[in-house]
PQR file of N, CA, C, O and H, with PARSE charges and radii, in Angstrom:
ATOM      1  N   SER A   1     -35.921  35.645  -4.360 -0.4000 1.5000
ATOM      2  CA  SER A   1     -35.180  35.145  -3.690 -0.0000 2.0000
ATOM      3  C   SER A   1     -34.784  33.775  -3.702  0.5500 1.7000
ATOM      4  O   SER A   1     -35.639  33.180  -4.357 -0.5500 1.4000
ATOM      5  N   TYR A   2     -33.570  32.670  -3.144 -0.4000 1.5000
ATOM      6  CA  TYR A   2     -33.543  31.506  -3.854 -0.0000 2.0000
ATOM      7  C   TYR A   2     -34.981  30.517  -3.901  0.5500 1.7000
ATOM      8  O   TYR A   2     -35.264  30.172  -2.754 -0.5500 1.4000
ATOM      9  H   TYR A   2     -32.876  33.153  -2.611  0.4000 1.0000
ATOM     10  N   THR A   3     -35.625  30.161  -4.581 -0.4000 1.5000
ATOM     11  CA  THR A   3     -36.660  29.539  -4.793 -0.0000 2.0000
ATOM     12  C   THR A   3     -36.102  27.989  -4.395  0.5500 1.7000
ATOM     13  O   THR A   3     -34.968  27.765  -4.818 -0.5500 1.4000
ATOM     14  H   THR A   3     -35.395  30.441  -5.513  0.4000 1.0000
ATOM     15  N   GLN A   4     -36.592  27.149  -3.817 -0.4000 1.5000
ATOM     16  CA  GLN A   4     -37.075  25.503  -4.375 -0.0000 2.0000
ATOM     17  C   GLN A   4     -36.584  25.055  -5.454  0.5500 1.7000
ATOM     18  O   GLN A   4     -35.823  24.088  -5.495 -0.5500 1.4000
ATOM     19  H   GLN A   4     -37.513  27.332  -3.473  0.4000 1.0000
ATOM     20  N   TRP A   5     -37.106  25.951  -6.804 -0.4000 1.5000
ATOM     21  CA  TRP A   5     -37.690  25.455  -7.769 -0.0000 2.0000
ATOM     22  C   TRP A   5     -35.849  26.052  -8.345  0.5500 1.7000
ATOM     23  O   TRP A   5     -35.403  25.281  -9.194 -0.5500 1.4000
ATOM     24  H   TRP A   5     -37.724  26.736  -6.771  0.4000 1.0000
ATOM     25  N   ASP A   6     -35.181  26.854  -8.099 -0.4000 1.5000
ATOM     26  CA  ASP A   6     -33.942  26.894  -8.250 -0.0000 2.0000
ATOM     27  C   ASP A   6     -33.320  26.494  -7.764  0.5500 1.7000
ATOM     28  O   ASP A   6     -32.625  26.005  -8.655 -0.5500 1.4000
ATOM     29  H   ASP A   6     -35.544  27.481  -7.409  0.4000 1.0000
ATOM     30  N   HIS A   7     -32.917  26.251  -6.951 -0.4000 1.5000
ATOM     31  CA  HIS A   7     -32.533  23.935  -6.623 -0.0000 2.0000
ATOM     32  C   HIS A   7     -32.112  23.087  -7.466  0.5500 1.7000
ATOM     33  O   HIS A   7     -31.153  22.537  -8.006 -0.5500 1.4000
ATOM     34  H   HIS A   7     -33.482  26.649  -6.227  0.4000 1.0000
ATOM     35  N   LYS A   8     -34.410  23.324  -7.252 -0.4000 1.5000
ATOM     36  CA  LYS A   8     -34.163  22.196  -8.398 -0.0000 2.0000
ATOM     37  C   LYS A   8     -33.094  21.842  -9.570  0.5500 1.7000
ATOM     38  O   LYS A   8     -32.267  20.973  -9.846 -0.5500 1.4000
ATOM     39  H   LYS A   8     -35.190  23.771  -6.813  0.4000 1.0000
ATOM     40  N   ILE A   9     -33.718  23.268 -10.181 -0.4000 1.5000
ATOM     41  CA  ILE A   9     -32.039  23.350 -11.960 -0.0000 2.0000
ATOM     42  C   ILE A   9     -31.238  22.928 -11.387  0.5500 1.7000
ATOM     43  O   ILE A   9     -30.967  21.738 -11.546 -0.5500 1.4000
ATOM     44  H   ILE A   9     -34.390  23.974  -9.956  0.4000 1.0000
ATOM     45  N   THR A  10     -30.269  23.989 -10.164 -0.4000 1.5000
ATOM     46  CA  THR A  10     -29.435  23.576 -10.541 -0.0000 2.0000
ATOM     47  C   THR A  10     -28.294  22.762 -10.643  0.5500 1.7000
ATOM     48  O   THR A  10     -27.224  22.483 -11.184 -0.5500 1.4000
ATOM     49  H   THR A  10     -30.489  24.956 -10.034  0.4000 1.0000
ATOM     50  N   TYR A  11     -29.929  22.359  -9.050 -0.4000 1.5000
ATOM     51  CA  TYR A  11     -29.122  20.528  -9.234 -0.0000 2.0000
ATOM     52  C   TYR A  11     -29.356  19.172 -10.648  0.5500 1.7000
ATOM     53  O   TYR A  11     -28.735  18.127 -10.843 -0.5500 1.4000
ATOM     54  H   TYR A  11     -30.798  22.586  -8.611  0.4000 1.0000
ATOM     55  N   LEU A  12     -30.703  19.909 -11.526 -0.4000 1.5000
ATOM     56  CA  LEU A  12     -30.920  19.489 -12.673 -0.0000 2.0000
ATOM     57  C   LEU A  12     -29.972  19.326 -14.089  0.5500 1.7000
ATOM     58  O   LEU A  12     -29.993  18.643 -15.113 -0.5500 1.4000
ATOM     59  H   LEU A  12     -31.207  20.757 -11.367  0.4000 1.0000
ATOM     60  N   SER A  13     -29.241  20.254 -13.561 -0.4000 1.5000
ATOM     61  CA  SER A  13     -27.561  20.643 -14.171 -0.0000 2.0000
ATOM     62  C   SER A  13     -26.393  20.301 -14.507  0.5500 1.7000
ATOM     63  O   SER A  13     -25.502  20.143 -15.342 -0.5500 1.4000
ATOM     64  H   SER A  13     -29.224  20.809 -12.730  0.4000 1.0000
ATOM     65  N   ARG A  14     -26.943  20.245 -13.115 -0.4000 1.5000
ATOM     66  CA  ARG A  14     -25.222  19.277 -12.454 -0.0000 2.0000
ATOM     67  C   ARG A  14     -25.465  17.935 -12.751  0.5500 1.7000
ATOM     68  O   ARG A  14     -24.820  17.196 -13.495 -0.5500 1.4000
ATOM     69  H   ARG A  14     -27.667  20.374 -12.437  0.4000 1.0000
ATOM     70  N   LEU A  15     -26.688  17.642 -11.942 -0.4000 1.5000
ATOM     71  CA  LEU A  15     -26.269  16.109 -12.972 -0.0000 2.0000
ATOM     72  C   LEU A  15     -26.617  15.535 -14.523  0.5500 1.7000
ATOM     73  O   LEU A  15     -26.398  14.340 -14.718 -0.5500 1.4000
ATOM     74  H   LEU A  15     -27.212  18.241 -11.337  0.4000 1.0000
ATOM     75  N   SER A  16     -27.156  16.356 -15.640 -0.4000 1.5000
ATOM     76  CA  SER A  16     -27.268  16.348 -16.837 -0.0000 2.0000
ATOM     77  C   SER A  16     -25.089  16.454 -16.956  0.5500 1.7000
ATOM     78  O   SER A  16     -24.506  15.619 -17.648 -0.5500 1.4000
ATOM     79  H   SER A  16     -27.334  17.328 -15.482  0.4000 1.0000
ATOM     80  N   LYS A  17     -24.173  17.709 -16.079 -0.4000 1.5000
ATOM     81  CA  LYS A  17     -23.102  17.529 -16.324 -0.0000 2.0000
ATOM     82  C   LYS A  17     -22.657  16.655 -16.153  0.5500 1.7000
ATOM     83  O   LYS A  17     -22.177  15.851 -16.951 -0.5500 1.4000
ATOM     84  H   LYS A  17     -24.647  18.387 -15.517  0.4000 1.0000
ATOM     85  N   ARG A  18     -22.730  16.631 -15.014 -0.4000 1.5000
ATOM     86  CA  ARG A  18     -22.536  14.506 -14.860 -0.0000 2.0000
ATOM     87  C   ARG A  18     -22.558  13.219 -15.629  0.5500 1.7000
ATOM     88  O   ARG A  18     -21.801  12.301 -15.943 -0.5500 1.4000
ATOM     89  H   ARG A  18     -23.120  17.284 -14.365  0.4000 1.0000
ATOM     90  N   SER A  19     -24.033  13.680 -15.804 -0.4000 1.5000
ATOM     91  CA  SER A  19     -24.251  12.510 -16.713 -0.0000 2.0000
ATOM     92  C   SER A  19     -23.850  12.359 -18.267  0.5500 1.7000
ATOM     93  O   SER A  19     -24.287  11.347 -18.816 -0.5500 1.4000
ATOM     94  H   SER A  19     -24.648  14.426 -15.549  0.4000 1.0000
ATOM     95  N   ILE A  20     -22.689  13.676 -19.425 -0.4000 1.5000
ATOM     96  CA  ILE A  20     -22.388  13.819 -20.029 -0.0000 2.0000
ATOM     97  C   ILE A  20     -21.445  13.856 -19.541  0.5500 1.7000
ATOM     98  O   ILE A  20     -20.760  14.252 -20.484 -0.5500 1.4000
ATOM     99  H   ILE A  20     -22.334  14.497 -18.979  0.4000 1.0000
ATOM    100  N   GLN A  21     -20.424  13.694 -18.303 -0.4000 1.5000
ATOM    101  CA  GLN A  21     -19.060  12.608 -18.167 -0.0000 2.0000
ATOM    102  C   GLN A  21     -18.988  11.952 -18.225  0.5500 1.7000
ATOM    103  O   GLN A  21     -18.219  11.550 -19.098 -0.5500 1.4000
ATOM    104  H   GLN A  21     -20.981  13.372 -17.537  0.4000 1.0000
ATOM    105  N   PHE A  22     -19.998  10.568 -17.012 -0.4000 1.5000
ATOM    106  CA  PHE A  22     -20.315   9.675 -17.909 -0.0000 2.0000
ATOM    107  C   PHE A  22     -20.339   9.228 -18.990  0.5500 1.7000
ATOM    108  O   PHE A  22     -19.684   8.273 -19.406 -0.5500 1.4000
ATOM    109  H   PHE A  22     -20.623  10.895 -16.303  0.4000 1.0000
ATOM    110  N   ARG A  23     -20.927   9.728 -19.428 -0.4000 1.5000
ATOM    111  CA  ARG A  23     -21.332   9.164 -21.708 -0.0000 2.0000
ATOM    112  C   ARG A  23     -19.875   8.998 -22.182  0.5500 1.7000
ATOM    113  O   ARG A  23     -19.405   8.132 -22.919 -0.5500 1.4000
ATOM    114  H   ARG A  23     -21.459  10.505 -19.090  0.4000 1.0000
ATOM    115  N   LYS A  24     -19.246  10.093 -21.546 -0.4000 1.5000
ATOM    116  CA  LYS A  24     -17.834  10.805 -22.267 -0.0000 2.0000
ATOM    117  C   LYS A  24     -16.904   8.935 -21.335  0.5500 1.7000
ATOM    118  O   LYS A  24     -16.529   8.077 -22.133 -0.5500 1.4000
ATOM    119  H   LYS A  24     -19.627  10.797 -20.946  0.4000 1.0000
ATOM    120  N   LEU A  25     -16.762   8.735 -20.217 -0.4000 1.5000
ATOM    121  CA  LEU A  25     -16.725   7.982 -19.544 -0.0000 2.0000
ATOM    122  C   LEU A  25     -16.494   6.337 -20.333  0.5500 1.7000
ATOM    123  O   LEU A  25     -15.571   5.558 -20.574 -0.5500 1.4000
ATOM    124  H   LEU A  25     -17.067   9.432 -19.568  0.4000 1.0000
ATOM    125  N   SER A  26     -17.855   6.428 -20.509 -0.4000 1.5000
ATOM    126  CA  SER A  26     -18.096   5.120 -20.995 -0.0000 2.0000
ATOM    127  C   SER A  26     -17.620   4.533 -22.042  0.5500 1.7000
ATOM    128  O   SER A  26     -17.326   3.357 -22.258 -0.5500 1.4000
ATOM    129  H   SER A  26     -18.605   7.060 -20.313  0.4000 1.0000
ATOM    130  N   LYS A  27     -17.529   6.298 -23.226 -0.4000 1.5000
ATOM    131  CA  LYS A  27     -16.812   5.332 -24.254 -0.0000 2.0000
ATOM    132  C   LYS A  27     -16.696   4.903 -24.405  0.5500 1.7000
ATOM    133  O   LYS A  27     -16.957   3.756 -24.765 -0.5500 1.4000
ATOM    134  H   LYS A  27     -17.768   7.253 -23.050  0.4000 1.0000
ATOM    135  N   ARG A  28     -15.541   6.323 -24.021 -0.4000 1.5000
ATOM    136  CA  ARG A  28     -14.033   5.887 -23.039 -0.0000 2.0000
ATOM    137  C   ARG A  28     -13.592   3.743 -22.918  0.5500 1.7000
ATOM    138  O   ARG A  28     -12.939   2.932 -23.575 -0.5500 1.4000
ATOM    139  H   ARG A  28     -15.328   7.255 -23.728  0.4000 1.0000
ATOM    140  N   SER A  29     -14.322   3.740 -21.861 -0.4000 1.5000
ATOM    141  CA  SER A  29     -13.990   1.929 -20.692 -0.0000 2.0000
ATOM    142  C   SER A  29     -14.592   1.018 -22.725  0.5500 1.7000
ATOM    143  O   SER A  29     -13.696   0.368 -23.264 -0.5500 1.4000
ATOM    144  H   SER A  29     -14.853   4.399 -21.328  0.4000 1.0000
ATOM    145  N   ILE A  30     -15.766   1.101 -23.384 -0.4000 1.5000
ATOM    146  CA  ILE A  30     -15.719   0.614 -24.416 -0.0000 2.0000
ATOM    147  C   ILE A  30     -14.575   0.255 -25.581  0.5500 1.7000
ATOM    148  O   ILE A  30     -14.091  -0.664 -26.242 -0.5500 1.4000
ATOM    149  H   ILE A  30     -16.493   1.629 -22.946  0.4000 1.0000
ATOM    150  N   GLN A  31     -14.510   1.899 -25.282 -0.4000 1.5000
ATOM    151  CA  GLN A  31     -12.916   1.646 -26.727 -0.0000 2.0000
ATOM    152  C   GLN A  31     -11.364   1.010 -25.998  0.5500 1.7000
ATOM    153  O   GLN A  31     -10.192   0.845 -26.334 -0.5500 1.4000
ATOM    154  H   GLN A  31     -14.903   2.646 -24.745  0.4000 1.0000
ATOM    155  N   LEU A  32     -12.012   0.856 -25.125 -0.4000 1.5000
ATOM    156  CA  LEU A  32     -10.318   0.460 -23.791 -0.0000 2.0000
ATOM    157  C   LEU A  32     -10.900  -1.014 -24.524  0.5500 1.7000
ATOM    158  O   LEU A  32     -10.402  -1.607 -25.481 -0.5500 1.4000
ATOM    159  H   LEU A  32     -12.965   0.989 -24.852  0.4000 1.0000
ATOM    160  N   GLN A  33     -12.235  -1.411 -23.655 -0.4000 1.5000
ATOM    161  CA  GLN A  33     -11.983  -2.445 -23.681 -0.0000 2.0000
ATOM    162  C   GLN A  33     -12.262  -2.959 -25.061  0.5500 1.7000
ATOM    163  O   GLN A  33     -12.628  -4.102 -25.332 -0.5500 1.4000
ATOM    164  H   GLN A  33     -12.639  -0.930 -22.878  0.4000 1.0000
ATOM    165  N   LYS A  34     -12.080  -2.132 -25.769 -0.4000 1.5000
ATOM    166  CA  LYS A  34     -11.970  -3.227 -27.863 -0.0000 2.0000
ATOM    167  C   LYS A  34     -10.435  -3.105 -28.249  0.5500 1.7000
ATOM    168  O   LYS A  34      -9.936  -3.667 -29.224 -0.5500 1.4000
ATOM    169  H   LYS A  34     -11.783  -1.203 -25.549  0.4000 1.0000
ATOM    170  N   LEU A  35      -9.599  -2.107 -27.144 -0.4000 1.5000
ATOM    171  CA  LEU A  35      -8.453  -2.128 -27.158 -0.0000 2.0000
ATOM    172  C   LEU A  35      -7.075  -3.610 -26.608  0.5500 1.7000
ATOM    173  O   LEU A  35      -5.974  -4.040 -26.950 -0.5500 1.4000
ATOM    174  H   LEU A  35     -10.005  -1.650 -26.352  0.4000 1.0000
ATOM    175  N   SER A  36      -8.204  -3.857 -25.544 -0.4000 1.5000
ATOM    176  CA  SER A  36      -7.628  -4.687 -24.567 -0.0000 2.0000
ATOM    177  C   SER A  36      -8.606  -6.194 -25.543  0.5500 1.7000
ATOM    178  O   SER A  36      -7.892  -7.123 -25.165 -0.5500 1.4000
ATOM    179  H   SER A  36      -9.099  -3.507 -25.266  0.4000 1.0000
ATOM    180  N   LYS A  37      -9.313  -6.631 -26.140 -0.4000 1.5000
ATOM    181  CA  LYS A  37      -9.380  -7.207 -26.748 -0.0000 2.0000
ATOM    182  C   LYS A  37      -8.608  -7.675 -28.209  0.5500 1.7000
ATOM    183  O   LYS A  37      -8.394  -8.715 -28.832 -0.5500 1.4000
ATOM    184  H   LYS A  37      -9.892  -5.876 -26.447  0.4000 1.0000
ATOM    185  N   ARG A  38      -8.386  -6.481 -28.310 -0.4000 1.5000
ATOM    186  CA  ARG A  38      -7.158  -5.995 -29.551 -0.0000 2.0000
ATOM    187  C   ARG A  38      -6.094  -6.835 -28.845  0.5500 1.7000
ATOM    188  O   ARG A  38      -5.721  -7.958 -29.185 -0.5500 1.4000
ATOM    189  H   ARG A  38      -8.560  -5.636 -27.804  0.4000 1.0000
ATOM    190  N   SER A  39      -5.649  -6.084 -27.769 -0.4000 1.5000
ATOM    191  CA  SER A  39      -3.727  -6.716 -27.421 -0.0000 2.0000
ATOM    192  C   SER A  39      -3.586  -8.307 -26.629  0.5500 1.7000
ATOM    193  O   SER A  39      -2.512  -8.887 -26.470 -0.5500 1.4000
ATOM    194  H   SER A  39      -5.952  -5.172 -27.493  0.4000 1.0000
ATOM    195  N   ILE A  40      -4.873  -8.807 -26.211 -0.4000 1.5000
ATOM    196  CA  ILE A  40      -5.200  -9.821 -26.204 -0.0000 2.0000
ATOM    197  C   ILE A  40      -5.226 -11.277 -27.385  0.5500 1.7000
ATOM    198  O   ILE A  40      -4.832 -12.443 -27.409 -0.5500 1.4000
ATOM    199  H   ILE A  40      -5.746  -8.336 -26.340  0.4000 1.0000
ATOM    200  N   ARG A  41      -5.924 -10.354 -28.221 -0.4000 1.5000
ATOM    201  CA  ARG A  41      -5.585 -11.217 -29.270 -0.0000 2.0000
ATOM    202  C   ARG A  41      -4.169 -11.191 -30.041  0.5500 1.7000
ATOM    203  O   ARG A  41      -3.686 -12.169 -30.611 -0.5500 1.4000
ATOM    204  H   ARG A  41      -6.244  -9.407 -28.202  0.4000 1.0000
ATOM    205  N   PHE A  42      -3.518  -9.771 -29.957 -0.4000 1.5000
ATOM    206  CA  PHE A  42      -1.893 -10.104 -30.073 -0.0000 2.0000
ATOM    207  C   PHE A  42      -0.934 -10.292 -29.434  0.5500 1.7000
ATOM    208  O   PHE A  42       0.259 -10.239 -29.734 -0.5500 1.4000
ATOM    209  H   PHE A  42      -3.910  -8.976 -29.494  0.4000 1.0000
ATOM    210  N   LEU A  43      -1.559 -10.573 -28.304 -0.4000 1.5000
ATOM    211  CA  LEU A  43      -0.525 -11.573 -27.056 -0.0000 2.0000
ATOM    212  C   LEU A  43      -0.835 -13.175 -27.886  0.5500 1.7000
ATOM    213  O   LEU A  43       0.072 -13.899 -28.297 -0.5500 1.4000
ATOM    214  H   LEU A  43      -2.528 -10.615 -28.060  0.4000 1.0000
ATOM    215  N   GLU A  44      -2.333 -13.491 -28.002 -0.4000 1.5000
ATOM    216  CA  GLU A  44      -2.801 -14.823 -28.244 -0.0000 2.0000
ATOM    217  C   GLU A  44      -1.249 -15.498 -29.774  0.5500 1.7000
ATOM    218  O   GLU A  44      -0.554 -16.508 -29.888 -0.5500 1.4000
ATOM    219  H   GLU A  44      -3.070 -12.903 -27.669  0.4000 1.0000
ATOM    220  N   ALA A  45      -1.393 -14.437 -30.437 -0.4000 1.5000
ATOM    221  CA  ALA A  45      -1.029 -14.560 -31.767 -0.0000 2.0000
ATOM    222  C   ALA A  45       0.492 -14.852 -31.560  0.5500 1.7000
ATOM    223  O   ALA A  45       0.914 -15.783 -32.246 -0.5500 1.4000
ATOM    224  H   ALA A  45      -1.958 -13.616 -30.345  0.4000 1.0000
ATOM    225  N   LEU A  46       0.970 -14.524 -31.128 -0.4000 1.5000
ATOM    226  CA  LEU A  46       2.273 -13.870 -30.297 -0.0000 2.0000
ATOM    227  C   LEU A  46       2.596 -15.831 -29.678  0.5500 1.7000
ATOM    228  O   LEU A  46       3.426 -16.650 -30.071 -0.5500 1.4000
ATOM    229  H   LEU A  46       0.627 -13.768 -30.571  0.4000 1.0000
ATOM    230  N   LYS A  47       1.651 -15.917 -28.752 -0.4000 1.5000
ATOM    231  CA  LYS A  47       1.713 -16.990 -27.533 -0.0000 2.0000
ATOM    232  C   LYS A  47       1.992 -18.335 -28.790  0.5500 1.7000
ATOM    233  O   LYS A  47       2.834 -19.188 -29.071 -0.5500 1.4000
ATOM    234  H   LYS A  47       0.977 -15.251 -28.433  0.4000 1.0000
ATOM    235  N   GLU A  48       0.855 -17.896 -29.191 -0.4000 1.5000
ATOM    236  CA  GLU A  48       1.790 -19.289 -31.419 -0.0000 2.0000
ATOM    237  C   GLU A  48       2.791 -19.105 -31.272  0.5500 1.7000
ATOM    238  O   GLU A  48       3.555 -19.956 -30.817 -0.5500 1.4000
ATOM    239  H   GLU A  48       0.172 -17.203 -28.963  0.4000 1.0000
ATOM    240  N   GLU A  49       3.162 -17.864 -31.622 -0.4000 1.5000
ATOM    241  CA  GLU A  49       4.505 -18.190 -32.620 -0.0000 2.0000
ATOM    242  C   GLU A  49       4.896 -17.753 -32.021  0.5500 1.7000
ATOM    243  O   GLU A  49       4.960 -16.542 -32.235 -0.5500 1.4000
ATOM    244  H   GLU A  49       2.542 -17.172 -31.992  0.4000 1.0000
ATOM    245  N   TYR A  50       5.520 -18.269 -30.737 -0.4000 1.5000
ATOM    246  CA  TYR A  50       6.901 -18.119 -29.636 -0.0000 2.0000
ATOM    247  C   TYR A  50       6.087 -18.940 -28.757  0.5500 1.7000
ATOM    248  O   TYR A  50       5.252 -18.187 -28.255 -0.5500 1.4000
ATOM    249  H   TYR A  50       5.468 -19.252 -30.563  0.4000 1.0000
ATOM    250  N   PRO A  51       5.884 -20.499 -28.200 -0.5600 1.5000
ATOM    251  CA  PRO A  51       5.100 -21.373 -27.126  0.2800 2.0000
ATOM    252  C   PRO A  51       6.166 -20.915 -26.407  0.5500 1.7000
ATOM    253  O   PRO A  51       5.783 -20.715 -25.254 -0.5500 1.4000
ATOM    254  N   ASP A  52       7.823 -20.542 -26.600 -0.4000 1.5000
ATOM    255  CA  ASP A  52       8.556 -20.686 -25.801 -0.0000 2.0000
ATOM    256  C   ASP A  52       8.622 -19.266 -25.012  0.5500 1.7000
ATOM    257  O   ASP A  52       9.301 -18.484 -25.678 -0.5500 1.4000
ATOM    258  H   ASP A  52       8.134 -20.705 -27.536  0.4000 1.0000
ATOM    259  N   ALA A  53       8.277 -18.840 -24.150 -0.4000 1.5000
ATOM    260  CA  ALA A  53       8.739 -18.138 -23.213 -0.0000 2.0000
ATOM    261  C   ALA A  53       9.304 -16.951 -23.843  0.5500 1.7000
ATOM    262  O   ALA A  53       8.950 -16.158 -24.715 -0.5500 1.4000
ATOM    263  H   ALA A  53       7.726 -19.475 -23.609  0.4000 1.0000
ATOM    264  N   LYS A  54      10.870 -17.215 -22.661 -0.4000 1.5000
ATOM    265  CA  LYS A  54      12.046 -17.694 -23.393 -0.0000 2.0000
ATOM    266  C   LYS A  54      12.020 -16.992 -24.661  0.5500 1.7000
ATOM    267  O   LYS A  54      11.999 -15.761 -24.667 -0.5500 1.4000
ATOM    268  H   LYS A  54      11.158 -17.860 -21.953  0.4000 1.0000
ATOM    269  N   ALA A  55      12.019 -17.459 -25.407 -0.4000 1.5000
ATOM    270  CA  ALA A  55      12.689 -16.857 -26.494 -0.0000 2.0000
ATOM    271  C   ALA A  55      11.749 -15.608 -27.051  0.5500 1.7000
ATOM    272  O   ALA A  55      12.147 -14.551 -27.541 -0.5500 1.4000
ATOM    273  H   ALA A  55      12.036 -18.459 -25.403  0.4000 1.0000
ATOM    274  N   LEU A  56      10.698 -15.944 -26.882 -0.4000 1.5000
ATOM    275  CA  LEU A  56       9.983 -14.152 -27.099 -0.0000 2.0000
ATOM    276  C   LEU A  56      10.904 -13.307 -25.981  0.5500 1.7000
ATOM    277  O   LEU A  56      11.823 -12.736 -26.568 -0.5500 1.4000
ATOM    278  H   LEU A  56      10.375 -16.803 -26.484  0.4000 1.0000
ATOM    279  N   LYS A  57      10.916 -13.105 -24.763 -0.4000 1.5000
ATOM    280  CA  LYS A  57      11.781 -12.965 -23.789 -0.0000 2.0000
ATOM    281  C   LYS A  57      12.964 -11.581 -24.221  0.5500 1.7000
ATOM    282  O   LYS A  57      12.954 -10.369 -24.005 -0.5500 1.4000
ATOM    283  H   LYS A  57      10.170 -13.570 -24.285  0.4000 1.0000
ATOM    284  N   ALA A  58      14.226 -12.841 -25.158 -0.4000 1.5000
ATOM    285  CA  ALA A  58      14.759 -13.066 -25.874 -0.0000 2.0000
ATOM    286  C   ALA A  58      14.863 -11.974 -27.063  0.5500 1.7000
ATOM    287  O   ALA A  58      15.723 -11.180 -27.445 -0.5500 1.4000
ATOM    288  H   ALA A  58      14.233 -13.825 -25.334  0.4000 1.0000
ATOM    289  N   GLU A  59      13.710 -12.291 -27.408 -0.4000 1.5000
ATOM    290  CA  GLU A  59      13.346 -11.512 -28.850 -0.0000 2.0000
ATOM    291  C   GLU A  59      12.819 -10.055 -28.091  0.5500 1.7000
ATOM    292  O   GLU A  59      13.613  -9.119 -28.189 -0.5500 1.4000
ATOM    293  H   GLU A  59      13.012 -12.935 -27.098  0.4000 1.0000
ATOM    294  N   TYR A  60      11.932  -9.877 -27.572 -0.4000 1.5000
ATOM    295  CA  TYR A  60      11.213  -8.652 -26.462 -0.0000 2.0000
ATOM    296  C   TYR A  60      11.384  -8.810 -25.656  0.5500 1.7000
ATOM    297  O   TYR A  60      11.060  -9.793 -24.989 -0.5500 1.4000
ATOM    298  H   TYR A  60      11.287 -10.637 -27.492  0.4000 1.0000
ATOM    299  N   PRO A  61      12.350  -7.321 -25.169 -0.5600 1.5000
ATOM    300  CA  PRO A  61      12.637  -7.367 -23.968  0.2800 2.0000
ATOM    301  C   PRO A  61      11.490  -6.801 -23.441  0.5500 1.7000
ATOM    302  O   PRO A  61      11.782  -6.456 -22.296 -0.5500 1.4000
ATOM    303  N   VAL A  62      10.467  -6.558 -23.653 -0.4000 1.5000
ATOM    304  CA  VAL A  62       9.498  -5.464 -23.218 -0.0000 2.0000
ATOM    305  C   VAL A  62       8.044  -6.279 -22.748  0.5500 1.7000
ATOM    306  O   VAL A  62       7.300  -5.878 -21.854 -0.5500 1.4000
ATOM    307  H   VAL A  62      10.231  -6.838 -24.584  0.4000 1.0000
ATOM    308  N   ALA A  63       7.830  -7.533 -23.586 -0.4000 1.5000
ATOM    309  CA  ALA A  63       7.226  -8.758 -23.094 -0.0000 2.0000
ATOM    310  C   ALA A  63       7.333  -8.699 -21.550  0.5500 1.7000
ATOM    311  O   ALA A  63       6.196  -8.747 -21.081 -0.5500 1.4000
ATOM    312  H   ALA A  63       8.435  -7.859 -24.313  0.4000 1.0000
ATOM    313  N   GLU A  64       8.002  -8.638 -20.871 -0.4000 1.5000
ATOM    314  CA  GLU A  64       8.654  -8.940 -19.276 -0.0000 2.0000
ATOM    315  C   GLU A  64       6.701  -8.229 -18.839  0.5500 1.7000
ATOM    316  O   GLU A  64       5.641  -8.707 -18.434 -0.5500 1.4000
ATOM    317  H   GLU A  64       8.926  -8.599 -21.252  0.4000 1.0000
ATOM    318  N   ALA A  65       7.508  -6.212 -19.470 -0.4000 1.5000
ATOM    319  CA  ALA A  65       5.975  -5.746 -19.223 -0.0000 2.0000
ATOM    320  C   ALA A  65       4.460  -6.653 -18.928  0.5500 1.7000
ATOM    321  O   ALA A  65       3.573  -6.916 -18.116 -0.5500 1.4000
ATOM    322  H   ALA A  65       8.369  -5.823 -19.799  0.4000 1.0000
ATOM    323  N   LEU A  66       4.709  -6.753 -19.571 -0.4000 1.5000
ATOM    324  CA  LEU A  66       3.534  -7.235 -19.849 -0.0000 2.0000
ATOM    325  C   LEU A  66       2.419  -7.690 -19.257  0.5500 1.7000
ATOM    326  O   LEU A  66       1.472  -8.079 -19.940 -0.5500 1.4000
ATOM    327  H   LEU A  66       5.430  -6.539 -20.231  0.4000 1.0000
TER
END
């Protein structure tokens, strides 16, 4: 028979799976934050090297996408 206890167990297992997924997601978001910090530093360095945005776009057409 399907008892309340069985229901709780399935609910808990679902929760734990979800929390594991969430942990993976949070790790990924932390990695993404680190990456974005790095890219921001990279962009700042580019701005220092190329204060003129037109010169930057002339040398790096990809810069328009940023």
